[in-house]
C-alpha positions as CSV (number, residue, x, y, z in Angstrom):
1,M,21.3,-12.1,3.9
2,N,17.7,-11.2,5.1
3,I,14.5,-12.8,3.7
4,R,13.7,-9.6,1.7
5,G,16.9,-9.8,-0.1
6,M,16.5,-13.5,-0.7
7,L,13.0,-13.0,-2.3
8,A,14.4,-10.0,-4.4
9,R,17.1,-12.2,-5.8
10,W,14.5,-15.0,-6.5
11,F,12.1,-12.7,-8.3
12,E,15.0,-11.2,-10.2
13,R,16.2,-14.6,-11.4
14,Y,12.8,-16.2,-12.2
15,L,10.2,-13.4,-12.8
16,S,12.3,-10.7,-14.4
17,D,10.9,-11.6,-17.9
18,E,7.6,-10.0,-18.6
19,E,6.4,-13.1,-20.7
20,A,7.2,-15.3,-17.8
21,I,4.9,-13.3,-15.4
22,V,2.0,-13.3,-18.1
23,L,2.5,-17.1,-18.5
24,L,2.5,-17.6,-14.7
25,L,-0.8,-15.6,-14.4
26,L,-2.4,-17.5,-17.3
27,L,-1.5,-20.8,-15.5
28,I,-2.7,-19.7,-12.1
29,G,-5.9,-18.5,-13.7
30,G,-6.5,-21.6,-15.7
31,F,-5.8,-23.9,-12.8
32,S,-8.2,-21.8,-10.5
33,L,-10.9,-21.8,-13.2
34,V,-10.8,-25.6,-13.4
35,I,-10.8,-26.1,-9.7
36,W,-13.5,-23.8,-8.8
37,L,-15.7,-24.0,-11.9
38,G,-14.8,-27.6,-13.1
39,A,-18.2,-29.1,-12.3
40,A,-20.0,-26.3,-14.1
41,L,-17.6,-26.5,-17.1
42,A,-17.6,-30.2,-17.3
43,P,-19.5,-30.4,-20.7
44,F,-17.1,-27.8,-22.2
45,L,-14.0,-29.4,-20.9
46,T,-15.2,-33.0,-21.9
47,A,-15.9,-31.6,-25.5
48,L,-12.6,-29.9,-25.5
49,V,-10.8,-33.3,-24.7
50,V,-12.8,-35.1,-27.4
51,A,-12.3,-32.6,-30.1
52,F,-8.5,-32.6,-29.2
53,L,-8.6,-36.5,-29.7
54,L,-10.6,-36.2,-33.0
55,Q,-8.6,-33.5,-34.4
56,G,-5.6,-36.0,-35.0
57,V,-8.1,-38.1,-37.2
58,V,-9.3,-35.1,-39.1
59,A,-5.7,-34.0,-39.9
60,W,-4.8,-37.5,-40.9
61,L,-7.8,-37.7,-43.3
62,E,-6.9,-34.1,-44.8
63,R,-3.3,-35.3,-45.4
64,R,-4.7,-38.0,-47.6
65,G,-6.6,-35.5,-49.8
66,L,-10.1,-35.5,-48.2
67,P,-11.7,-31.9,-47.9
68,R,-11.8,-30.6,-44.4
69,W,-15.7,-30.5,-44.3
70,A,-15.8,-34.1,-45.3
71,A,-13.2,-35.2,-42.9
72,V,-14.9,-33.2,-40.0
73,G,-18.3,-34.6,-41.0
74,G,-17.0,-38.2,-41.2
75,V,-15.0,-38.2,-37.9
76,F,-18.2,-36.5,-36.1
77,L,-20.6,-39.1,-37.4
78,L,-18.2,-41.9,-36.1
79,F,-17.9,-40.2,-32.8
80,V,-21.7,-39.9,-32.5
81,G,-22.1,-43.6,-33.6
82,A,-19.7,-44.6,-30.9
83,L,-21.4,-42.4,-28.2
84,L,-24.8,-44.0,-29.1
85,A,-23.3,-47.5,-28.8
86,L,-21.7,-46.7,-25.5
87,A,-25.0,-45.1,-24.1
88,L,-27.3,-47.7,-25.5
89,V,-25.3,-51.0,-25.4
90,V,-22.1,-50.8,-23.3
91,L,-23.4,-48.8,-20.3
92,P,-26.8,-50.7,-19.9
93,L,-24.9,-54.1,-20.0
94,V,-22.3,-52.9,-17.3
95,W,-25.1,-51.5,-15.2
96,N,-27.1,-54.8,-15.3
97,Q,-24.0,-56.9,-14.4
98,L,-23.3,-54.4,-11.5
99,V,-26.8,-54.8,-10.2
100,E,-26.5,-58.8,-10.5
101,L,-23.2,-58.6,-8.8
102,V,-24.7,-56.7,-5.8
103,Q,-27.5,-59.1,-5.6
104,E,-25.2,-62.1,-5.7
105,A,-22.9,-60.6,-3.2
106,P,-24.5,-62.4,-0.1
107,R,-24.1,-65.7,-1.8
108,M,-20.5,-65.0,-2.5
109,F,-19.9,-64.1,1.0
110,A,-21.6,-67.2,2.2
111,S,-19.4,-69.4,-0.1
112,S,-16.3,-67.5,1.2
113,Q,-17.4,-68.3,4.8
114,R,-17.4,-72.1,3.9
115,W,-14.0,-71.6,2.4
116,L,-12.6,-70.1,5.4
117,D,-14.1,-72.8,7.6
118,E,-12.3,-75.5,5.4
119,L,-9.2,-73.5,5.7
120,Q,-9.4,-73.3,9.4
121,T,-10.1,-77.0,9.7
122,R,-7.0,-77.8,7.6
123,Y,-4.7,-75.3,9.1
124,P,-6.0,-74.7,12.8
125,T,-2.8,-73.1,13.9
126,V,-2.6,-70.6,11.1
127,V,-6.2,-69.4,10.9
128,T,-8.1,-69.1,14.1
129,P,-11.9,-68.9,14.6
130,D,-11.5,-65.4,15.9
131,Q,-9.8,-64.3,12.7
132,I,-12.5,-66.0,10.7
133,Q,-15.2,-64.2,12.7
134,N,-13.6,-60.8,12.2
135,W,-13.1,-61.5,8.5
136,A,-16.8,-62.4,8.2
137,A,-18.0,-59.3,10.1
138,T,-15.9,-57.1,8.0
139,A,-17.1,-58.6,4.7
140,S,-20.7,-58.4,5.8
141,Q,-20.2,-54.7,6.7
142,Q,-18.6,-54.0,3.2
143,A,-21.4,-55.8,1.5
144,S,-24.1,-53.8,3.3
145,Q,-22.2,-50.5,2.5
146,L,-21.9,-51.6,-1.1
147,G,-25.6,-52.2,-1.4
148,Q,-26.4,-48.9,0.2
149,R,-24.1,-47.1,-2.1
150,A,-25.6,-48.8,-5.2
151,L,-29.1,-47.9,-4.0
152,T,-28.0,-44.2,-3.3
153,F,-26.3,-44.0,-6.7
154,S,-29.3,-45.4,-8.6
155,L,-31.7,-42.9,-6.8
156,A,-29.3,-39.9,-7.6
157,S,-28.8,-41.0,-11.1
158,L,-32.6,-41.0,-11.6
159,G,-32.7,-37.5,-10.2
160,N,-30.1,-36.3,-12.6
161,L,-31.4,-38.0,-15.7
162,L,-32.3,-34.7,-17.2
163,A,-28.9,-33.4,-16.6
164,V,-27.4,-36.5,-18.2
165,I,-29.6,-36.1,-21.3
166,I,-28.5,-32.4,-21.7
167,Y,-25.0,-33.4,-21.0
168,L,-25.2,-36.0,-23.9
169,V,-26.6,-33.6,-26.3
170,L,-24.5,-30.6,-25.5
171,V,-21.1,-32.4,-25.7
172,P,-21.6,-33.5,-29.3
173,I,-22.7,-30.1,-30.4
174,L,-19.7,-28.4,-28.8
175,V,-17.4,-31.0,-30.4
176,L,-18.7,-30.3,-33.9
177,F,-18.2,-26.5,-33.5
178,M,-14.7,-27.0,-32.1
179,L,-13.9,-29.2,-35.0
180,K,-15.5,-27.2,-37.7
181,D,-14.4,-23.8,-36.4
182,R,-11.0,-24.8,-35.1
183,E,-8.8,-22.3,-36.8
184,R,-11.1,-19.3,-36.0
185,L,-11.4,-20.3,-32.3
186,V,-7.4,-20.7,-32.2
187,A,-6.9,-17.3,-33.9
188,F,-9.3,-15.8,-31.3
189,L,-7.4,-17.2,-28.4
190,L,-4.1,-16.1,-29.9
191,S,-5.6,-12.5,-30.1
192,L,-5.9,-12.5,-26.5
193,L,-2.3,-13.2,-25.9
194,P,0.6,-10.9,-26.0
195,R,2.3,-10.5,-29.3
196,R,5.5,-11.5,-27.8
197,R,5.1,-15.0,-26.7
198,T,8.4,-16.8,-27.4
199,L,8.3,-18.7,-24.2
200,M,4.6,-19.9,-24.7
201,T,5.4,-21.0,-28.1
202,R,8.3,-22.9,-26.8
203,V,6.5,-24.6,-24.2
204,W,3.5,-25.4,-26.4
205,Q,5.7,-26.9,-29.3
206,E,7.3,-29.1,-26.7
207,M,4.1,-30.1,-25.0
208,D,1.8,-30.4,-28.2
209,D,3.0,-33.8,-29.5
210,Q,3.5,-35.3,-26.1
211,I,0.0,-34.5,-24.8
212,A,-1.6,-35.5,-28.1
213,N,0.3,-38.8,-28.3
214,Y,-0.4,-39.4,-24.7
215,V,-4.2,-38.7,-24.7
216,R,-4.8,-40.6,-27.9
217,G,-2.4,-43.4,-26.9
218,K,-4.0,-43.8,-23.5
219,T,-7.6,-43.9,-25.1
220,I,-6.6,-46.6,-27.5
221,E,-4.9,-48.5,-24.8
222,I,-8.1,-48.5,-22.6
223,V,-10.3,-49.7,-25.6
224,I,-7.8,-52.4,-26.5
225,V,-7.1,-53.8,-23.1
226,G,-10.8,-53.5,-22.0
227,S,-12.0,-55.3,-25.2
228,V,-9.4,-58.0,-25.0
229,A,-10.1,-58.6,-21.3
230,F,-13.9,-58.7,-22.1
231,L,-13.4,-61.3,-24.9
232,T,-11.0,-63.2,-22.6
233,F,-13.5,-63.5,-19.7
234,V,-16.3,-64.4,-22.2
235,A,-14.3,-67.2,-23.7
236,F,-13.7,-68.6,-20.2
237,G,-17.4,-68.3,-19.4
238,L,-16.6,-65.9,-16.5
239,P,-19.7,-64.0,-15.2
240,Y,-19.8,-60.1,-15.2
241,A,-17.3,-60.1,-18.1
242,A,-18.4,-56.7,-19.3
243,L,-18.1,-55.1,-15.8
244,L,-14.8,-56.7,-15.3
245,G,-13.5,-55.9,-18.7
246,L,-14.5,-52.2,-18.2
247,M,-12.7,-52.3,-14.8
248,V,-9.5,-53.8,-16.4
249,G,-9.5,-51.3,-19.2
250,L,-9.9,-48.3,-17.0
251,S,-7.1,-49.6,-14.6
252,V,-4.5,-48.7,-17.1
253,L,-5.1,-45.0,-16.2
254,V,-3.2,-45.5,-12.9
255,P,0.2,-46.8,-13.8
256,Y,1.8,-49.6,-11.7
257,I,-1.2,-49.6,-9.2
258,G,-4.1,-50.0,-11.5
259,A,-3.2,-53.5,-12.8
260,A,-2.8,-54.7,-9.2
261,L,-6.0,-53.3,-8.0
262,A,-7.9,-54.8,-10.9
263,T,-6.5,-58.2,-10.2
264,L,-8.4,-58.5,-6.9
265,P,-12.1,-58.4,-8.5
266,V,-11.1,-60.6,-11.4
267,A,-9.5,-63.2,-8.9
268,A,-12.5,-63.0,-6.6
269,V,-15.1,-63.5,-9.3
270,A,-13.1,-66.3,-10.9
271,G,-12.6,-68.0,-7.5
272,F,-16.3,-67.8,-6.5
273,H,-17.4,-69.0,-9.9
274,F,-14.8,-71.8,-10.6
275,G,-13.6,-72.5,-7.2
276,M,-9.9,-73.7,-6.9
277,S,-9.9,-75.5,-10.0
278,Q,-8.0,-75.5,-13.3
279,E,-10.2,-72.9,-14.7
280,F,-9.5,-70.6,-12.1
281,V,-5.8,-71.0,-12.7
282,Y,-6.2,-70.5,-16.5
283,V,-8.2,-67.2,-15.9
284,L,-5.4,-65.8,-13.8
285,V,-2.8,-67.0,-16.2
286,A,-4.6,-65.4,-19.2
287,Y,-5.1,-62.1,-17.2
288,G,-1.3,-62.1,-16.3
289,V,-0.5,-62.6,-20.1
290,L,-2.8,-59.7,-21.0
291,Q,-1.1,-57.4,-18.4
292,A,2.4,-58.6,-19.5
293,L,1.4,-57.9,-23.2
294,D,0.0,-54.5,-22.2
295,G,3.1,-53.4,-20.2
296,N,5.8,-54.8,-22.5
297,V,4.3,-54.6,-26.1
298,L,1.3,-52.1,-26.2
299,V,2.6,-49.4,-24.0
300,P,6.0,-49.0,-25.8
301,I,4.3,-49.1,-29.2
302,L,1.7,-46.3,-28.2
303,F,4.1,-44.2,-25.8
304,S,7.6,-44.5,-27.3
305,G,9.2,-41.3,-26.6
306,A,6.1,-39.5,-25.6
307,V,6.6,-39.3,-21.9
308,N,9.9,-39.2,-20.1
309,L,9.1,-39.2,-16.4
310,H,10.3,-40.9,-13.4
311,P,7.9,-43.5,-12.0
312,V,7.9,-41.7,-8.6
313,S,6.9,-38.4,-10.5
314,I,4.1,-40.2,-12.2
315,I,2.6,-41.8,-9.0
316,L,2.9,-38.4,-7.3
317,A,1.1,-36.8,-10.3
318,V,-1.6,-39.3,-10.2
319,L,-2.3,-38.9,-6.4
320,F,-2.2,-35.1,-6.6
321,F,-4.2,-34.3,-9.7
322,G,-6.6,-37.3,-9.1
323,G,-7.3,-35.9,-5.6
324,L,-8.1,-32.7,-7.2
325,W,-10.2,-33.6,-10.3
326,G,-11.2,-37.2,-9.8
327,F,-11.3,-39.3,-13.1
328,W,-10.1,-36.5,-15.4
329,G,-7.3,-35.7,-12.9
330,V,-6.0,-39.2,-13.1
331,F,-6.4,-39.3,-16.9
332,F,-4.4,-36.1,-17.3
333,A,-2.0,-36.6,-14.5
334,I,0.9,-37.5,-16.7
335,P,0.3,-34.8,-19.4
336,L,0.1,-32.2,-16.6
337,A,3.3,-33.6,-15.0
338,T,4.9,-33.3,-18.4
339,L,3.6,-29.7,-18.7
340,L,5.2,-28.8,-15.4
341,K,8.6,-30.5,-16.3
342,A,8.5,-28.6,-19.6
343,L,7.9,-25.3,-17.8
344,V,10.8,-25.9,-15.4
345,Q,13.1,-26.6,-18.2
346,A,12.0,-23.8,-20.5
347,W,11.4,-21.1,-17.8
348,P,13.8,-18.2,-18.4
349,R,16.5,-17.8,-15.7
350,R,18.6,-14.8,-15.0
351,A,22.0,-15.3,-13.4
352,D,22.3,-14.3,-9.9
353,T,23.4,-10.8,-9.3
354,L,25.9,-11.8,-6.7
355,S,27.6,-14.3,-9.2
356,V,27.7,-11.6,-11.8
357,E,29.2,-9.1,-9.4
358,N,31.9,-11.5,-8.3
359,K,32.9,-12.4,-11.9
360,S,33.2,-8.5,-12.5
361,A,35.2,-8.1,-9.5
362,R,37.7,-10.8,-10.7
């Protein structure tokens, strides 16, 4: 069988349906648009995600008898209030603690140097002076790079201050119109699609609940885990509690890997602040309990039946889409992987011509 014949059979099996071709073109166009114009469309895409999250709350209020205009207005005011609290309270606090951490880094590395010297004195055959010197040089280099990156980031952020202000104003306006005129916008989009869209409807019905449950559940998980981590660190008197709490909250975006990565800065700050004492052990135990409750209690409650993917598929999706779109790629890695799985399962397949011919011959 030549290559042309194999390609012809493949197209006959998977792309013989006109609706499948239209859906394939829409997917290619949508992904290409996000890849090439993602930076320019960032405010619109962010507003789309936020509106998608808030629509569930609006629908919940409507089911309890509240008029749509009142539900939309109330939810939008809550969103604006949360956005102002984030911009005026949380972000400045996290930024100040990040600056303090960068300024404190030299003292931390000096403390680690003394700890390594003590370790070498106690275990001279395990830790050699050359190893200590190499570790110290690496740590010093990383500290210098961290300071340069922080300075570069701060200067760049000052230059983009106007763009950030426009971004913060534009996103709420887009969210308001997306919530208020949702039915008109959906009707307009449907008018652009072919009238025969059985395959698209089937894929969308399968994905709608899963994507909505995952995005809302993941947002709730970030808020709960980050808030509990912040309160826990404050209760133990750990410095940089807001920065570490935000880091722990965002770590849930990357399954299996995020929790392990967030452990390193928590353990490092606790070790430098408390030393090898009981408080250091208590902080690590509390952090371990938090991660265990998140994985064994919170995640099953928020995502029960929402996602059915193999762990290898999830990790590959996080690596692939995170490499393409950064933060948003990591955030939507699992929904996009679920979309691909739904497409593979729902895609129309026509039986091979050769198989049909053999059955006819029999």
